N, C-alpha and C positions, 0 to 999 in steps of 0.2 A: 348461504348467509348464516352467521352465528351471532345471535342476539346477545350472547354473553360476553362477546369481545368488544373492546374499544381500542381502536388502532390509531397510533400516532404515526404519521408519515414524515420521515426526515426529508425536508425539501431544501433544494440548493439553488433554485432558479434555473435549473437545467431541464432538458427534455426527459431524461430518465426518471428523475424523482417526480416530475409532473405527471407522467403517465402512470407511475406507481400509485400516486394519489388518486388519479382518475379511475383506475381499475377498481380500487378498493371502495371509493365513493359510490361507484355504479353497482357494486355488489349489495348495497343496502346496509352495510355495517356502519356502526358508529365510528366516525373518523375525524381527526383534526390534524392540521399541519404544524410542524415545528421546524424552525430554521435556526442554525447556529450562527451567531455573530462571532467571527474568529479574528484573531490578531492580524494586523496588516502592517507593512513597513512604512505606511504613511498615506495621506490622502491621494498623493499622485500615483501610488502603487497599491490599490485596494486588493484585498484577498480575493482570488478568483473564484472562491466558493461562496462569497457573500458580499460582493460589491453592491453599492447602492442600487444599481440596475438589477442585479440578481434578486435582491430583497423585494424590489418593486414587482418583478416578474413573478416571483413565487406568490406574492400577495394577490396578484391578478389571477393567477391560476386557482388559488384557493377560493377567491370570490366567484369565479366562473363555476367552480364545482359546488359552491354553496357550503363550504366547510370552514370551521374556525381556523385561524392562523395565528401563531405566536412566534416571536423571535426570542431566543435564549442567548444571553450574553455569556460567551465562553472564551473571551479574549485572554484572560489571565491563565486559565487552565491550558489553553492551546499554546500560549507562549511558553509557559513553564515546562510543559511536558513534551511538546512536539518540536517547536522551533528551537528552544534551548538545547534539547536533546540532539537535534540535527547538528547544531553548531559544535556541541561537545564531542559528537561522534567524529566529525572531520578533524577536530583538534587532536583527537586520539589516534588519528591515522586510519579511521574506518571510512566506509562508504555507506552511510545509513540510509534506510528507507523510511522516511517519516510517516508515510501512510499507514504503516503497521502500528506504530504507537498511537496515531490519531484514532484508528479504528478501535483499538483496545481500550484506551484511556478516555477518549473524548466522545466518540459516537456511541460506543457500547459501554461507556462509563457514565460521564456526566449527562449526556443526552438521554440515554435510556432511563437513568434515575429520575430526571426531571419529567420524562414522559409518564412514568409510573405514578409520580406524585400528582400529576395532572389527571389521573384516572385511567390511563392507558393500560391495557393488558399486554399489548404487543407494539413493537416498533417495526415499521416497514420502511425499506429503503429501495433506491433505484439500482442497487448493485446487481450485477449479472452473476447469479449463482442459484443453485437449487438445494432445497432441504427435504429430507424425508425422515420419518420416525419409524424405527424398527426396535421392537422389544423394549419400548420405553426410552430409547436413546435417539437423539437427533443426529443425523448424518449429513455431511456437507458434500455436495456434488458440483462438478463443473456445470456452467450454464450450457444450454443448448447451443448458443452462439459462442463457439470456442474463440472467435476473434475478439470477443468482448469479455470473456470469462474473467472474473475477479476473485476467484477462490484463493489465489496466491496472497492477496492482502487481507483476506478474511480468515486466514489460517490461525490467527491469534485468538479466535473465538472458541468458547467451550460450551458445555451444556447449560451453564447458568445464563449465558447470553442468548443462545439459540432457542431456548425455551420461550423466549419473548420476541422472537424475530420472524419476519416474513420477507420473502424476496419475490414480489409479484412479477418481475421480468425474467425470471429464470428460464422459462420455456420459450421466450420470444427472441426473434432476430432483431437486430438494431433497426433494420429497415421497417419492420412492422411497428416498432415503437414510435418511429417518426410518423408513420401513417396514422396511428391512433391519435397522436397529438394533433396532427393536422385536421383529422376528421372531427375532433372535439373543439377545434378552434382555440387551442392553447397557444398563448403568446410565445412559448418556448419551443415550438415545433421545429424551428430551423436554427436554433441557437447552436453555434459551432462548439465542438468539444475542446476543452483545454488540455494540452499535452504536458504542461509544466506543473511543478509543485505550486499549490495554491498560494502560499505565502510569499512567493518570489515576486509577485506583482508584475509578471512578464519579463523580469530580468533573468539573466543567466545565473545559475547557482554560484558560479565563481565570483561574480560581481557582488552577490549578496554576502558571501563569506568574507570577501575583502573588507566589507564594512564592519564585520563583527569579530574578525580574527586578525591578530598581528602576524603578518607574513614574515617568516624567518628564512632568509636564503640559506641554502645548504648544497652539499655536493650531489651531483648525479654520477652514480657509479655503475660500471658494468658488473655482471655477476662473478667477475674475478677480483673485484675490489679496486679496480682502476678508476680514477676520477676522470670523467669525460667532460663535464661542464658544471654549471651552477643552476639550480632551480630557485624559484622565488616564492616558495611556499608549498608544502606537501599537500595542502588542501586543494590545490589546482589539479590534482591527479587522482586517478583511480586505477585499480588493478586491471590489466588488459588494455589500457589506453595506448594508442599508437600515435595519433595526431597531437600536435602541440607540445611534444617533448623538446623540440628544438635542436635535435642532433641528427645529422645525416651520417650514413655509414654504408658499407658494402651490402648490408641487408637490413631490412626494417627492424627497428627496436621498439619494444613494448615495455610498459611498466610491469615489473615482476613483483616488487615489494616496496612498502613504505616503512623505512626504519625510523620510527618516531624518536627513539632514544638518541640516535646519532643525527637526526634530522637529515637523513640521506634517502635519496630516491634511487632504487635499484632497477636498472633496465637490462634487457637482454633480448635475444632472438625468440621467435615464437616457440621454438622447441624447448626453451627454458621456462615457459609460462605455465604449461598445463599441470594440473593437480588431480590426482586420483583418490586422495584421502583428505578429509578435513573434519574438524570438530564443530559441533553445533551446541550452543547453550541457550538458556531461557526457552527451553522446548515446551511447547503447548500441544497437547493431544486433544483433538476435538471431542473424542468420546471419553476423555479422562485418563486413559491408560495407553501405553505404547502397543503397537502390534507385536505379534509373535516374532522372535528373532529371525526365523526362517521364512517369513511371509514374503512373497514377491513384492518388490517395491520399486518405485521410480521417484526421482527427486528433481526439483526445479530450483535453480539457483539465482535466477533473475526474473523480473516480472513477466517479460515476454519471451523468455528462453524456453526451448523445448525441454522435455523431461528426459532423463537417462536412467538406465537400470542402476540400482544401488542395493547394497546390503548394509544393515544397521547393527550396531552394538550399543546397547543402552546401559548407562551408568546413572548414578543418583542425580548428578547435576549436569550431565552432558550426554550427547549421543555422538558416537563415532560413525562416520559415513565413508564407505568405500564404494567408488563407482567403477563401472566396467571400462570406461574410457576416460582419459584425462580431459579436463575442461579448462579452457583458458580464461573464463570469465567468473571464476570463483573469487569474490571480493569480501573480505571481512566487513561485517556490518550489514550486509544484505541478508535476506532470509533464504534458508533452505526449506522448501516445502515438500512434503511427502504425499504421494498418491498411490492408490491401488485402483487401476482402471480410471473411472470417472470420479472416484471418491477422494476428497481431500482429507487426509488423516490428521494433519497438523503441520507444525514446523517450528523453527527456531532461528537464532541468529548465528551466522557463521563467525567463528572465532579467528583471530589472527594466527 
């Protein structure tokens, strides 16, 4: 117990944040719950991180734990920074990951600022990750439960944010988290996990984008420049996609490139898809500086993708990444996150 700390817990109406709140409340520290009210596409499609049911469940958990509970309106911030950024990304031919921007700008931006204004010294969340402090610097490590590890989407954080951050679930397996919730009688104990982006309201992302982007038909070309068919909007496709292209041939075809300037979708065989070199921009290093150039490194290019060995070359506004084996799922707009063993060093956005 640290009587000098006051901890705000980011609550979402889910089991993970509920258990994070329970563990901190039981430690005897001063604690209160905060929940973000985020933008949604309409009453029929509530945001899956803050539906009316989720708000009610989070409030019930806080009441059971005997802690204050507040709801923070972040609809405009979330819409402007996260949702609009997602739409603009697809409009530019990218495959963006909005969770990265949400964590950086909304959860560890607006929410952390509000928590501190309300008297908190720390913000605790239900994310699966571990923190340690070495020589005055905070270091970010994978969660004990590798199946739930969320360091990929936490790679946008730095020392300023981590100084005020707690991850109570970092040492726990998901099964144990549910056991704790059930043993405490928390209403969220059996809440199913959402696998979709929260603001889609249960819709497919293509349906959402169709409502916000004007689809422009264009050519589907092979990697030799031959026109094969017509697509009905580049936003319907992502690099490495095989299903849904609508073309049959002697061998499977994959999306290799989205040429935004010509509004052309480039497809080809698996052999034409792999990349062994790419550029990363908007790079964030958790400890504030990049690792040494010859340091052993692994990179992860999608949320649930395995890591591969990599070498890095750092420049002022970009990092050049060379990997040992070509990967077929390197998509501009996604994050490339760097690891040494269990430690997450940081990451950035893959450039076209």
